[in-house]
C-alpha positions as CSV (number, residue, x, y, z in Angstrom):
1,M,110.1,89.3,107.7
2,N,113.9,89.5,107.8
3,R,116.1,91.7,105.7
4,Y,119.7,90.8,104.6
5,C,122.2,93.1,102.9
6,L,125.0,91.6,100.9
7,T,127.9,93.0,98.8
8,L,129.9,91.7,95.9
9,D,132.3,93.3,93.3
10,L,132.2,93.2,89.6
11,V,135.2,92.9,87.4
12,D,136.3,96.5,86.9
13,D,135.6,96.5,83.1
14,L,133.0,98.8,81.7
15,E,132.0,96.4,78.9
16,L,131.6,93.5,81.3
17,I,129.6,95.7,83.7
18,K,127.3,96.7,80.9
19,Q,126.8,93.1,79.9
20,Y,126.1,92.2,83.6
21,E,123.4,94.8,83.8
22,E,121.9,93.7,80.6
23,M,121.7,90.1,81.8
24,H,119.8,91.3,84.9
25,Q,117.2,93.0,82.7
26,E,116.1,89.5,81.6
27,V,117.0,87.1,84.4
28,W,116.2,83.6,83.5
29,P,112.7,82.5,84.7
30,E,114.3,79.4,86.5
31,I,116.5,81.8,88.5
32,K,113.6,84.0,89.5
33,S,111.7,80.8,90.5
34,S,114.6,79.5,92.6
35,I,114.8,82.8,94.4
36,T,111.1,83.0,95.3
37,T,110.8,79.2,96.1
38,A,113.6,79.7,98.7
39,G,111.5,82.2,100.6
40,I,112.9,85.4,99.2
41,E,110.0,87.8,98.8
42,A,111.8,90.8,97.5
43,M,115.3,91.4,96.2
44,E,117.0,94.5,94.9
45,I,120.6,95.0,93.6
46,Y,122.3,98.4,93.3
47,R,125.6,99.3,91.7
48,Y,128.1,102.0,92.4
49,G,131.2,101.7,90.1
50,N,132.0,98.0,90.3
51,R,130.5,97.5,93.8
52,L,127.1,95.7,94.1
53,F,124.8,96.0,97.1
54,M,121.9,93.5,97.4
55,I,118.9,93.8,99.7
56,M,116.8,90.7,100.3
57,E,113.6,90.5,102.3
58,V,112.8,86.9,103.2
59,N,109.9,85.1,104.9
60,A,110.1,82.6,107.8
61,T,110.8,79.7,105.5
62,F,114.1,81.1,104.3
63,S,117.6,80.1,105.4
64,F,120.9,80.5,103.7
65,E,121.6,76.8,104.2
66,K,118.3,75.8,102.5
67,K,119.0,78.2,99.6
68,G,122.5,76.8,99.2
69,A,121.3,73.2,99.1
70,M,118.5,74.1,96.6
71,D,120.9,75.9,94.4
72,A,123.5,73.1,94.5
73,A,120.8,70.7,93.3
74,N,119.5,72.9,90.5
75,E,121.4,72.6,87.2
76,K,120.0,75.9,85.8
77,V,121.1,77.8,88.9
78,Q,124.6,76.3,88.6
79,E,124.7,77.3,85.0
80,W,123.7,80.9,85.9
81,E,126.2,81.1,88.7
82,Q,129.0,79.8,86.5
83,L,128.1,82.5,83.9
84,M,128.0,85.2,86.6
85,W,131.6,84.5,87.6
86,K,132.7,86.0,84.3
87,Y,131.5,89.3,85.6
88,Q,131.9,89.0,89.4
89,Q,134.9,89.0,91.7
90,A,135.0,88.5,95.4
91,V,135.3,91.5,97.8
92,P,138.5,91.8,99.8
93,G,138.4,89.4,102.7
94,A,136.2,86.8,101.0
95,K,137.4,83.2,101.1
96,P,138.0,81.4,97.7
97,G,134.7,80.6,96.0
98,E,132.7,83.0,98.2
99,K,130.5,85.5,96.3
100,W,127.9,87.6,98.0
101,M,129.1,88.6,101.5
102,M,126.8,89.5,104.3
103,M,127.0,93.1,105.5
104,N,126.5,94.1,109.2
105,K,124.0,96.8,110.0
106,I,125.7,99.6,111.9
107,F,122.9,102.2,112.1
108,E,119.2,102.4,111.9
109,L,116.8,105.4,112.2
110,R,113.1,105.0,112.6
111,A,110.8,108.0,112.7
């Protein structure tokens, strides 16, 4: 199983951040299905201020290219993503239209 860590910023507005968190308490079933169908077996999102951090654990069937193609063909995912842009903003260094940016692992400790 592979693990990926990604980051994204939210618009720095307390009311929008509250709404974003509320939306993630009841993620649409179609979105959850699109995540698991793509081979993502576990996903967590953490927030500090307006910075988000996502951890994804994926199986051997997962690829970012496959997930992107599946999402592009799924009207409900496109609707969700469009809605999320109300709350999200790209991190510094992201290209126009890029959302979640891959983070590089710089340290690991195993007991």
